[in-house]
N, CA, C and O atoms as CSV, one atom per row, in Angstrom:
chain,resi,resn,atom,element,x,y,z
A,1,LEU,N,N,-5.696,-33.821,-83.849
A,1,LEU,CA,C,-5.495,-32.376,-83.788
A,1,LEU,C,C,-4.741,-32.057,-82.504
A,1,LEU,O,O,-5.169,-32.445,-81.417
A,2,ARG,N,N,-3.628,-31.356,-82.626
A,2,ARG,CA,C,-2.826,-30.935,-81.470
A,2,ARG,C,C,-2.867,-29.409,-81.370
A,2,ARG,O,O,-2.557,-28.703,-82.330
A,3,VAL,N,N,-3.258,-28.915,-80.190
A,3,VAL,CA,C,-3.389,-27.476,-79.976
A,3,VAL,C,C,-2.575,-27.078,-78.760
A,3,VAL,O,O,-2.665,-27.701,-77.702
A,4,ARG,N,N,-1.781,-26.034,-78.924
A,4,ARG,CA,C,-1.062,-25.441,-77.796
A,4,ARG,C,C,-1.738,-24.115,-77.484
A,4,ARG,O,O,-2.052,-23.344,-78.391
A,5,VAL,N,N,-1.960,-23.853,-76.210
A,5,VAL,CA,C,-2.543,-22.594,-75.758
A,5,VAL,C,C,-1.450,-21.825,-75.024
A,5,VAL,O,O,-0.892,-22.313,-74.041
A,6,LEU,N,N,-1.150,-20.630,-75.503
A,6,LEU,CA,C,-0.180,-19.745,-74.854
A,6,LEU,C,C,-0.959,-18.623,-74.180
A,6,LEU,O,O,-1.820,-17.997,-74.799
A,7,ALA,N,N,-0.656,-18.374,-72.911
A,7,ALA,CA,C,-1.395,-17.329,-72.197
A,7,ALA,C,C,-0.491,-16.619,-71.207
A,7,ALA,O,O,0.464,-17.201,-70.692
A,8,ASP,N,N,-0.802,-15.354,-70.945
A,8,ASP,CA,C,-0.104,-14.653,-69.882
A,8,ASP,C,C,-0.788,-14.999,-68.561
A,8,ASP,O,O,-1.873,-15.581,-68.550
A,9,GLU,N,N,-0.159,-14.642,-67.466
A,9,GLU,CA,C,-0.649,-15.038,-66.140
A,9,GLU,C,C,-2.108,-14.634,-65.859
A,9,GLU,O,O,-2.852,-15.440,-65.300
A,10,PRO,N,N,-2.545,-13.414,-66.228
A,10,PRO,CA,C,-3.939,-13.055,-65.939
A,10,PRO,C,C,-4.964,-13.963,-66.627
A,10,PRO,O,O,-6.106,-14.048,-66.177
A,11,ARG,N,N,-4.576,-14.629,-67.693
A,11,ARG,CA,C,-5.491,-15.491,-68.443
A,11,ARG,C,C,-5.238,-16.979,-68.182
A,11,ARG,O,O,-5.772,-17.829,-68.895
A,12,SER,N,N,-4.434,-17.297,-67.176
A,12,SER,CA,C,-4.030,-18.688,-66.949
A,12,SER,C,C,-5.211,-19.608,-66.663
A,12,SER,O,O,-5.266,-20.715,-67.199
A,13,GLY,N,N,-6.147,-19.180,-65.839
A,13,GLY,CA,C,-7.305,-20.019,-65.532
A,13,GLY,C,C,-8.133,-20.315,-66.757
A,13,GLY,O,O,-8.574,-21.445,-66.963
A,14,GLU,N,N,-8.344,-19.297,-67.570
A,14,GLU,CA,C,-9.108,-19.453,-68.810
A,14,GLU,C,C,-8.399,-20.405,-69.770
A,14,GLU,O,O,-9.036,-21.240,-70.413
A,15,ALA,N,N,-7.059,-20.269,-69.860
A,15,ALA,CA,C,-6.274,-21.121,-70.758
A,15,ALA,C,C,-6.339,-22.584,-70.314
A,15,ALA,O,O,-6.506,-23.479,-71.144
A,16,LEU,N,N,-6.211,-22.821,-69.033
A,16,LEU,CA,C,-6.272,-24.191,-68.521
A,16,LEU,C,C,-7.660,-24.793,-68.737
A,16,LEU,O,O,-7.779,-25.965,-69.094
A,17,SER,N,N,-8.696,-24.004,-68.525
A,17,SER,CA,C,-10.066,-24.485,-68.760
A,17,SER,C,C,-10.289,-24.817,-70.232
A,17,SER,O,O,-10.922,-25.821,-70.557
A,18,LEU,N,N,-9.765,-23.967,-71.125
A,18,LEU,CA,C,-9.905,-24.217,-72.556
A,18,LEU,C,C,-9.201,-25.511,-72.936
A,18,LEU,O,O,-9.767,-26.331,-73.660
A,19,ALA,N,N,-7.982,-25.705,-72.463
A,19,ALA,CA,C,-7.243,-26.930,-72.786
A,19,ALA,C,C,-7.987,-28.165,-72.282
A,19,ALA,O,O,-8.051,-29.179,-72.977
A,20,GLU,N,N,-8.542,-28.083,-71.091
A,20,GLU,CA,C,-9.303,-29.200,-70.538
A,20,GLU,C,C,-10.541,-29.481,-71.389
A,20,GLU,O,O,-10.855,-30.639,-71.664
A,21,ALA,N,N,-11.239,-28.436,-71.802
A,21,ALA,CA,C,-12.431,-28.612,-72.640
A,21,ALA,C,C,-12.055,-29.184,-74.002
A,21,ALA,O,O,-12.776,-30.028,-74.535
A,22,LEU,N,N,-10.938,-28.737,-74.572
A,22,LEU,CA,C,-10.474,-29.276,-75.851
A,22,LEU,C,C,-10.176,-30.763,-75.727
A,22,LEU,O,O,-10.556,-31.556,-76.588
A,23,GLU,N,N,-9.495,-31.134,-74.651
A,23,GLU,CA,C,-9.188,-32.551,-74.435
A,23,GLU,C,C,-10.466,-33.367,-74.280
A,23,GLU,O,O,-10.534,-34.509,-74.735
A,24,GLY,N,N,-11.479,-32.784,-73.638
A,24,GLY,CA,C,-12.767,-33.452,-73.507
A,24,GLY,C,C,-13.432,-33.706,-74.851
A,24,GLY,O,O,-14.293,-34.577,-74.973
A,25,CYS,N,N,-13.028,-32.941,-75.857
A,25,CYS,CA,C,-13.561,-33.103,-77.217
A,25,CYS,C,C,-12.656,-33.969,-78.093
A,25,CYS,O,O,-12.890,-34.103,-79.295
A,26,GLY,N,N,-11.631,-34.549,-77.490
A,26,GLY,CA,C,-10.750,-35.438,-78.240
A,26,GLY,C,C,-9.529,-34.784,-78.856
A,26,GLY,O,O,-8.834,-35.404,-79.662
A,27,VAL,N,N,-9.257,-33.538,-78.487
A,27,VAL,CA,C,-8.099,-32.817,-79.011
A,27,VAL,C,C,-6.945,-32.960,-78.031
A,27,VAL,O,O,-7.146,-32.894,-76.819
A,28,GLU,N,N,-5.745,-33.154,-78.547
A,28,GLU,CA,C,-4.550,-33.168,-77.713
A,28,GLU,C,C,-4.171,-31.705,-77.456
A,28,GLU,O,O,-3.829,-30.983,-78.392
A,29,ALA,N,N,-4.230,-31.269,-76.208
A,29,ALA,CA,C,-3.994,-29.856,-75.892
A,29,ALA,C,C,-2.990,-29.717,-74.760
A,29,ALA,O,O,-2.957,-30.529,-73.836
A,30,ASP,N,N,-2.173,-28.677,-74.848
A,30,ASP,CA,C,-1.290,-28.338,-73.742
A,30,ASP,C,C,-1.241,-26.830,-73.591
A,30,ASP,O,O,-1.635,-26.091,-74.493
A,31,VAL,N,N,-0.757,-26.381,-72.448
A,31,VAL,CA,C,-0.764,-24.958,-72.109
A,31,VAL,C,C,0.639,-24.527,-71.716
A,31,VAL,O,O,1.360,-25.262,-71.042
A,32,ARG,N,N,1.016,-23.336,-72.141
A,32,ARG,CA,C,2.242,-22.683,-71.687
A,32,ARG,C,C,1.833,-21.321,-71.149
A,32,ARG,O,O,1.115,-20.570,-71.808
A,33,LEU,N,N,2.300,-21.008,-69.937
A,33,LEU,CA,C,1.904,-19.767,-69.261
A,33,LEU,C,C,3.097,-18.878,-68.971
A,33,LEU,O,O,4.209,-19.359,-68.754
A,34,GLY,N,N,2.853,-17.573,-68.970
A,34,GLY,CA,C,3.857,-16.599,-68.550
A,34,GLY,C,C,5.197,-16.794,-69.216
A,34,GLY,O,O,5.291,-16.818,-70.443
A,35,ASP,N,N,6.240,-16.934,-68.408
A,35,ASP,CA,C,7.602,-17.076,-68.927
A,35,ASP,C,C,7.815,-18.379,-69.681
A,35,ASP,O,O,8.759,-18.479,-70.465
A,36,ASP,N,N,6.969,-19.382,-69.468
A,36,ASP,CA,C,7.108,-20.663,-70.160
A,36,ASP,C,C,6.572,-20.631,-71.584
A,36,ASP,O,O,6.652,-21.634,-72.294
A,37,ILE,N,N,6.026,-19.497,-72.015
A,37,ILE,CA,C,5.476,-19.387,-73.367
A,37,ILE,C,C,6.537,-19.728,-74.404
A,37,ILE,O,O,6.236,-20.406,-75.387
A,38,VAL,N,N,7.749,-19.281,-74.212
A,38,VAL,CA,C,8.784,-19.476,-75.226
A,38,VAL,C,C,9.662,-20.691,-74.969
A,38,VAL,O,O,10.725,-20.817,-75.578
A,39,VAL,N,N,9.249,-21.577,-74.093
A,39,VAL,CA,C,10.004,-22.801,-73.848
A,39,VAL,C,C,9.730,-23.773,-74.988
A,39,VAL,O,O,8.578,-24.097,-75.278
A,40,SER,N,N,10.793,-24.233,-75.627
A,40,SER,CA,C,10.650,-25.180,-76.730
A,40,SER,C,C,10.614,-26.602,-76.204
A,40,SER,O,O,11.177,-26.907,-75.153
A,41,ASP,N,N,9.953,-27.453,-76.940
A,41,ASP,CA,C,9.939,-28.872,-76.620
A,41,ASP,C,C,9.687,-29.641,-77.905
A,41,ASP,O,O,9.769,-29.080,-78.998
A,42,ARG,N,N,9.384,-30.908,-77.775
A,42,ARG,CA,C,9.224,-31.748,-78.965
A,42,ARG,C,C,7.798,-31.832,-79.474
A,42,ARG,O,O,7.537,-32.541,-80.446
A,43,VAL,N,N,6.878,-31.133,-78.851
A,43,VAL,CA,C,5.495,-31.143,-79.322
A,43,VAL,C,C,5.400,-30.225,-80.537
A,43,VAL,O,O,5.897,-29.099,-80.514
A,44,HIS,N,N,4.772,-30.704,-81.577
A,44,HIS,CA,C,4.608,-29.916,-82.799
A,44,HIS,C,C,3.110,-29.711,-83.035
A,44,HIS,O,O,2.458,-30.545,-83.663
A,45,PRO,N,N,2.568,-28.598,-82.530
A,45,PRO,CA,C,1.114,-28.387,-82.623
A,45,PRO,C,C,0.643,-28.069,-84.030
A,45,PRO,O,O,1.374,-27.506,-84.844
A,46,ASP,N,N,-0.607,-28.450,-84.292
A,46,ASP,CA,C,-1.257,-28.086,-85.548
A,46,ASP,C,C,-1.768,-26.649,-85.477
A,46,ASP,O,O,-1.875,-25.963,-86.494
A,47,ALA,N,N,-2.082,-26.206,-84.258
A,47,ALA,CA,C,-2.582,-24.847,-84.043
A,47,ALA,C,C,-2.054,-24.329,-82.710
A,47,ALA,O,O,-1.864,-25.090,-81.761
A,48,VAL,N,N,-1.821,-23.020,-82.658
A,48,VAL,CA,C,-1.381,-22.367,-81.440
A,48,VAL,C,C,-2.357,-21.230,-81.168
A,48,VAL,O,O,-2.528,-20.332,-81.992
A,49,VAL,N,N,-2.996,-21.282,-80.002
A,49,VAL,CA,C,-3.942,-20.246,-79.590
A,49,VAL,C,C,-3.199,-19.298,-78.665
A,49,VAL,O,O,-2.700,-19.717,-77.620
A,50,VAL,N,N,-3.119,-18.030,-79.034
A,50,VAL,CA,C,-2.372,-17.026,-78.286
A,50,VAL,C,C,-3.346,-16.125,-77.542
A,50,VAL,O,O,-4.098,-15.365,-78.152
A,51,ASP,N,N,-3.323,-16.218,-76.215
A,51,ASP,CA,C,-4.223,-15.428,-75.381
A,51,ASP,C,C,-3.381,-14.568,-74.436
A,51,ASP,O,O,-3.239,-14.865,-73.250
A,52,VAL,N,N,-2.832,-13.502,-75.000
A,52,VAL,CA,C,-2.005,-12.562,-74.236
A,52,VAL,C,C,-2.564,-11.165,-74.443
A,52,VAL,O,O,-3.392,-10.953,-75.330
A,53,GLY,N,N,-2.124,-10.215,-73.641
A,53,GLY,CA,C,-2.639,-8.852,-73.732
A,53,GLY,C,C,-2.599,-8.281,-75.127
A,53,GLY,O,O,-3.632,-7.870,-75.654
A,54,VAL,N,N,-1.426,-8.246,-75.741
A,54,VAL,CA,C,-1.271,-7.721,-77.100
A,54,VAL,C,C,-0.517,-8.766,-77.922
A,54,VAL,O,O,0.692,-8.922,-77.751
A,55,PRO,N,N,-1.202,-9.478,-78.803
A,55,PRO,CA,C,-0.527,-10.482,-79.621
A,55,PRO,C,C,0.340,-9.812,-80.689
A,55,PRO,O,O,-0.176,-9.180,-81.610
A,56,THR,N,N,1.636,-9.953,-80.560
A,56,THR,CA,C,2.583,-9.266,-81.450
A,56,THR,C,C,2.971,-10.132,-82.645
A,56,THR,O,O,2.768,-11.346,-82.650
A,57,GLY,N,N,3.521,-9.488,-83.632
A,57,GLY,CA,C,4.039,-10.194,-84.792
A,57,GLY,C,C,5.191,-11.108,-84.422
A,57,GLY,O,O,5.332,-12.191,-84.991
A,58,GLU,N,N,6.023,-10.681,-83.467
A,58,GLU,CA,C,7.147,-11.512,-83.027
A,58,GLU,C,C,6.639,-12.806,-82.414
A,58,GLU,O,O,7.213,-13.871,-82.643
A,59,LEU,N,N,5.569,-12.722,-81.638
A,59,LEU,CA,C,5.001,-13.919,-81.028
A,59,LEU,C,C,4.379,-14.818,-82.101
A,59,LEU,O,O,4.488,-16.041,-82.014
A,60,ALA,N,N,3.738,-14.240,-83.093
A,60,ALA,CA,C,3.179,-15.027,-84.199
A,60,ALA,C,C,4.285,-15.780,-84.925
A,60,ALA,O,O,4.126,-16.954,-85.259
A,61,GLU,N,N,5.402,-15.110,-85.170
A,61,GLU,CA,C,6.536,-15.758,-85.843
A,61,GLU,C,C,7.119,-16.870,-84.989
A,61,GLU,O,O,7.467,-17.931,-85.509
A,62,TYR,N,N,7.232,-16.643,-83.678
A,62,TYR,CA,C,7.703,-17.691,-82.772
A,62,TYR,C,C,6.790,-18.913,-82.884
A,62,TYR,O,O,7.273,-20.042,-82.971
A,63,CYS,N,N,5.481,-18.693,-82.883
A,63,CYS,CA,C,4.510,-19.788,-82.959
A,63,CYS,C,C,4.664,-20.566,-84.255
A,63,CYS,O,O,4.519,-21.788,-84.269
A,64,ARG,N,N,4.952,-19.874,-85.332
A,64,ARG,CA,C,5.139,-20.545,-86.623
A,64,ARG,C,C,6.341,-21.477,-86.584
A,64,ARG,O,O,6.381,-22.460,-87.323
A,65,GLY,N,N,7.311,-21.188,-85.743
A,65,GLY,CA,C,8.490,-22.039,-85.617
A,65,GLY,C,C,8.270,-23.290,-84.783
A,65,GLY,O,O,9.160,-24.135,-84.694
A,66,LEU,N,N,7.101,-23.422,-84.172
A,66,LEU,CA,C,6.824,-24.583,-83.323
A,66,LEU,C,C,6.497,-25.839,-84.120
A,66,LEU,O,O,6.580,-26.948,-83.591
A,67,SER,N,N,6.128,-25.676,-85.375
A,67,SER,CA,C,5.680,-26.794,-86.180
A,67,SER,C,C,5.885,-26.447,-87.646
A,67,SER,O,O,6.308,-25.337,-87.972
A,68,LEU,N,N,5.587,-27.389,-88.527
A,68,LEU,CA,C,5.798,-27.157,-89.950
A,68,LEU,C,C,4.934,-26.010,-90.475
A,68,LEU,O,O,5.464,-25.061,-91.052
A,69,HIS,N,N,3.637,-26.079,-90.290
A,69,HIS,CA,C,2.723,-25.016,-90.719
A,69,HIS,C,C,1.582,-24.878,-89.725
A,69,HIS,O,O,0.434,-25.166,-90.066
A,70,PRO,N,N,1.867,-24.448,-88.515
A,70,PRO,CA,C,0.769,-24.346,-87.552
A,70,PRO,C,C,-0.141,-23.163,-87.868
A,70,PRO,O,O,0.296,-22.140,-88.396
A,71,LEU,N,N,-1.399,-23.328,-87.534
A,71,LEU,CA,C,-2.360,-22.237,-87.622
A,71,LEU,C,C,-2.175,-21.403,-86.356
A,71,LEU,O,O,-2.253,-21.938,-85.250
A,72,VAL,N,N,-1.935,-20.117,-86.502
A,72,VAL,CA,C,-1.689,-19.249,-85.356
A,72,VAL,C,C,-2.927,-18.390,-85.119
A,72,VAL,O,O,-3.349,-17.626,-85.987
A,73,VAL,N,N,-3.502,-18.534,-83.915
A,73,VAL,CA,C,-4.798,-17.946,-83.577
A,73,VAL,C,C,-4.634,-16.932,-82.447
A,73,VAL,O,O,-4.036,-17.243,-81.417
A,74,ALA,N,N,-5.154,-15.736,-82.633
A,74,ALA,CA,C,-5.160,-14.719,-81.575
A,74,ALA,C,C,-6.536,-14.682,-80.932
A,74,ALA,O,O,-7.551,-14.884,-81.598
A,75,VAL,N,N,-6.558,-14.421,-79.632
A,75,VAL,CA,C,-7.814,-14.277,-78.895
A,75,VAL,C,C,-8.015,-12.799,-78.593
A,75,VAL,O,O,-7.100,-12.127,-78.116
A,76,ALA,N,N,-9.223,-12.289,-78.873
A,76,ALA,CA,C,-9.542,-10.882,-78.642
A,76,ALA,C,C,-10.851,-10.767,-77.864
A,76,ALA,O,O,-11.653,-11.699,-77.808
A,77,GLU,N,N,-11.029,-9.622,-77.283
A,77,GLU,CA,C,-12.306,-9.333,-76.620
A,77,GLU,C,C,-13.350,-9.094,-77.703
A,77,GLU,O,O,-13.008,-8.598,-78.777
A,78,PRO,N,N,-14.609,-9.432,-77.453
A,78,PRO,CA,C,-15.632,-9.294,-78.490
A,78,PRO,C,C,-15.826,-7.869,-79.000
A,78,PRO,O,O,-16.195,-7.676,-80.158
A,79,ASP,N,N,-15.584,-6.875,-78.160
A,79,ASP,CA,C,-15.802,-5.487,-78.580
A,79,ASP,C,C,-14.507,-4.763,-78.952
A,79,ASP,O,O,-14.512,-3.545,-79.127
A,80,ASP,N,N,-13.409,-5.492,-79.072
A,80,ASP,CA,C,-12.111,-4.878,-79.384
A,80,ASP,C,C,-11.792,-5.001,-80.875
A,80,ASP,O,O,-10.986,-5.835,-81.289
A,81,TRP,N,N,-12.443,-4.153,-81.667
A,81,TRP,CA,C,-12.239,-4.187,-83.115
A,81,TRP,C,C,-10.809,-3.824,-83.485
A,81,TRP,O,O,-10.236,-4.422,-84.395
A,82,GLU,N,N,-10.230,-2.861,-82.797
A,82,GLU,CA,C,-8.851,-2.461,-83.084
A,82,GLU,C,C,-7.883,-3.589,-82.768
A,82,GLU,O,O,-6.936,-3.824,-83.519
A,83,GLY,N,N,-8.113,-4.289,-81.665
A,83,GLY,CA,C,-7.268,-5.421,-81.296
A,83,GLY,C,C,-7.322,-6.530,-82.336
A,83,GLY,O,O,-6.306,-7.153,-82.645
A,84,ARG,N,N,-8.500,-6.771,-82.868
A,84,ARG,CA,C,-8.633,-7.783,-83.922
A,84,ARG,C,C,-7.833,-7.387,-85.161
A,84,ARG,O,O,-7.130,-8.206,-85.753
A,85,GLU,N,N,-7.953,-6.123,-85.539
A,85,GLU,CA,C,-7.217,-5.649,-86.716
A,85,GLU,C,C,-5.708,-5.686,-86.483
A,85,GLU,O,O,-4.949,-6.038,-87.386
A,86,ARG,N,N,-5.270,-5.323,-85.269
A,86,ARG,CA,C,-3.831,-5.402,-84.954
A,86,ARG,C,C,-3.333,-6.835,-85.070
A,86,ARG,O,O,-2.250,-7.074,-85.606
A,87,ALA,N,N,-4.113,-7.792,-84.574
A,87,ALA,CA,C,-3.713,-9.204,-84.646
A,87,ALA,C,C,-3.623,-9.664,-86.100
A,87,ALA,O,O,-2.678,-10.356,-86.480
A,88,ARG,N,N,-4.600,-9.282,-86.903
A,88,ARG,CA,C,-4.556,-9.652,-88.325
A,88,ARG,C,C,-3.339,-9.030,-89.005
A,88,ARG,O,O,-2.646,-9.688,-89.781
A,89,ALA,N,N,-3.087,-7.752,-88.705
A,89,ALA,CA,C,-1.939,-7.064,-89.301
A,89,ALA,C,C,-0.615,-7.657,-88.820
A,89,ALA,O,O,0.387,-7.595,-89.533
A,90,ALA,N,N,-0.607,-8.229,-87.621
A,90,ALA,CA,C,0.607,-8.836,-87.065
A,90,ALA,C,C,0.858,-10.227,-87.639
A,90,ALA,O,O,1.890,-10.836,-87.357
A,91,GLY,N,N,-0.078,-10.732,-88.444
A,91,GLY,CA,C,0.153,-11.994,-89.123
A,91,GLY,C,C,-0.544,-13.213,-88.559
A,91,GLY,O,O,-0.213,-14.339,-88.932
A,92,TYR,N,N,-1.504,-13.016,-87.668
A,92,TYR,CA,C,-2.246,-14.157,-87.131
A,92,TYR,C,C,-3.185,-14.689,-88.208
A,92,TYR,O,O,-3.790,-13.915,-88.950
A,93,ASP,N,N,-3.303,-15.999,-88.291
A,93,ASP,CA,C,-4.118,-16.630,-89.317
A,93,ASP,C,C,-5.607,-16.528,-89.024
A,93,ASP,O,O,-6.431,-16.515,-89.939
A,94,LEU,N,N,-5.944,-16.456,-87.748
A,94,LEU,CA,C,-7.333,-16.448,-87.324
A,94,LEU,C,C,-7.426,-15.643,-86.037
A,94,LEU,O,O,-6.539,-15.712,-85.186
A,95,VAL,N,N,-8.499,-14.886,-85.900
A,95,VAL,CA,C,-8.762,-14.151,-84.661
A,95,VAL,C,C,-10.123,-14.620,-84.150
A,95,VAL,O,O,-11.126,-14.555,-84.860
A,96,VAL,N,N,-10.134,-15.092,-82.904
A,96,VAL,CA,C,-11.381,-15.535,-82.273
A,96,VAL,C,C,-11.659,-14.636,-81.081
A,96,VAL,O,O,-10.754,-13.994,-80.548
A,97,THR,N,N,-12.918,-14.596,-80.671
A,97,THR,CA,C,-13.285,-13.731,-79.551
A,97,THR,C,C,-13.841,-14.551,-78.389
A,97,THR,O,O,-14.292,-15.685,-78.549
A,98,ARG,N,N,-13.787,-13.932,-77.227
A,98,ARG,CA,C,-14.359,-14.533,-76.031
A,98,ARG,C,C,-15.870,-14.455,-76.105
A,98,ARG,O,O,-16.400,-13.580,-76.790
A,99,PRO,N,N,-16.563,-15.316,-75.439
A,99,PRO,CA,C,-16.055,-16.448,-74.678
A,99,PRO,C,C,-15.635,-17.573,-75.619
A,99,PRO,O,O,-16.279,-17.818,-76.639
A,100,LEU,N,N,-14.545,-18.252,-75.260
A,100,LEU,CA,C,-14.048,-19.356,-76.072
A,100,LEU,C,C,-14.814,-20.633,-75.723
A,100,LEU,O,O,-14.849,-21.066,-74.571
A,101,VAL,N,N,-15.412,-21.209,-76.730
A,101,VAL,CA,C,-16.143,-22.468,-76.579
A,101,VAL,C,C,-15.361,-23.511,-77.366
A,101,VAL,O,O,-15.144,-23.359,-78.568
A,102,ALA,N,N,-14.943,-24.562,-76.688
A,102,ALA,CA,C,-14.057,-25.554,-77.291
A,102,ALA,C,C,-14.610,-26.110,-78.605
A,102,ALA,O,O,-13.884,-26.187,-79.596
A,103,GLU,N,N,-15.867,-26.491,-78.621
A,103,GLU,CA,C,-16.450,-27.083,-79.823
A,103,GLU,C,C,-16.413,-26.112,-81.007
A,103,GLU,O,O,-16.096,-26.502,-82.131
A,104,ARG,N,N,-16.735,-24.869,-80.745
A,104,ARG,CA,C,-16.717,-23.863,-81.826
A,104,ARG,C,C,-15.288,-23.590,-82.293
A,104,ARG,O,O,-15.048,-23.429,-83.490
A,105,LEU,N,N,-14.347,-23.538,-81.366
A,105,LEU,CA,C,-12.946,-23.334,-81.731
A,105,LEU,C,C,-12.458,-24.486,-82.599
A,105,LEU,O,O,-11.766,-24.264,-83.592
A,106,ILE,N,N,-12.810,-25.701,-82.235
A,106,ILE,CA,C,-12.411,-26.870,-83.027
A,106,ILE,C,C,-12.978,-26.772,-84.441
A,106,ILE,O,O,-12.273,-27.053,-85.410
A,107,GLU,N,N,-14.238,-26.380,-84.567
A,107,GLU,CA,C,-14.846,-26.201,-85.893
A,107,GLU,C,C,-14.056,-25.199,-86.724
A,107,GLU,O,O,-13.756,-25.445,-87.892
A,108,ARG,N,N,-13.722,-24.060,-86.106
A,108,ARG,CA,C,-12.972,-23.017,-86.824
A,108,ARG,C,C,-11.591,-23.520,-87.237
A,108,ARG,O,O,-11.133,-23.248,-88.346
A,109,LEU,N,N,-10.928,-24.256,-86.337
A,109,LEU,CA,C,-9.602,-24.796,-86.648
A,109,LEU,C,C,-9.677,-25.791,-87.806
A,109,LEU,O,O,-8.855,-25.751,-88.720
A,110,CYS,N,N,-10.659,-26.672,-87.760
A,110,CYS,CA,C,-10.797,-27.681,-88.814
A,110,CYS,C,C,-11.161,-27.055,-90.158
A,110,CYS,O,O,-10.796,-27.591,-91.205
A,111,GLU,N,N,-11.875,-25.928,-90.144
A,111,GLU,CA,C,-12.169,-25.210,-91.383
A,111,GLU,C,C,-10.873,-24.702,-92.025
A,111,GLU,O,O,-10.729,-24.703,-93.248
A,112,LYS,N,N,-9.943,-24.272,-91.183
A,112,LYS,CA,C,-8.693,-23.687,-91.679
A,112,LYS,C,C,-7.593,-24.728,-91.904
A,112,LYS,O,O,-6.625,-24.456,-92.614
A,113,LEU,N,N,-7.733,-25.907,-91.312
A,113,LEU,CA,C,-6.728,-26.964,-91.431
A,113,LEU,C,C,-7.342,-28.136,-92.185
A,113,LEU,O,O,-7.856,-29.062,-91.557
A,114,PRO,N,N,-7.302,-28.121,-93.504
A,114,PRO,CA,C,-7.909,-29.193,-94.276
A,114,PRO,C,C,-7.351,-30.561,-93.861
A,114,PRO,O,O,-6.152,-30.733,-93.642
A,115,GLY,N,N,-8.264,-31.512,-93.766
A,115,GLY,CA,C,-7.852,-32.867,-93.425
A,115,GLY,C,C,-7.765,-33.126,-91.930
A,115,GLY,O,O,-7.552,-34.268,-91.521
A,116,MET,N,N,-7.925,-32.101,-91.103
A,116,MET,CA,C,-7.854,-32.275,-89.650
A,116,MET,C,C,-9.228,-32.602,-89.110
A,116,MET,O,O,-10.240,-32.062,-89.556
A,117,ARG,N,N,-9.240,-33.490,-88.149
A,117,ARG,CA,C,-10.471,-33.824,-87.448
A,117,ARG,C,C,-10.130,-33.965,-85.981
A,117,ARG,O,O,-9.052,-34.442,-85.626
A,118,ALA,N,N,-11.039,-33.554,-85.142
A,118,ALA,CA,C,-10.831,-33.673,-83.705
A,118,ALA,C,C,-11.117,-35.094,-83.256
A,118,ALA,O,O,-10.998,-35.403,-82.071
């Protein structure tokens, strides 16, 4: 399982901690922060976790271009019902809430990605 975490600068510490925890669970994880979010490379993630202020449809579409069929995940605050609905309407495949726990995130990803195992 390969996961890319995209985050804006205010969430950089959280994103790095999540990637480290994912790797501790056997997941290949990398992080792109701030302006590096849209930097392309040869990594083709199975899932992209988007942890930015407002996850837009344009960003969801960009994430879909990173791989053949990546699962695109938005992160929302637990009490932000409107934010969750906006993310769903913007085309995110899954919306998760804080606090992010690596093991639980992996379970959710594997539920949505048949045949994937961490």
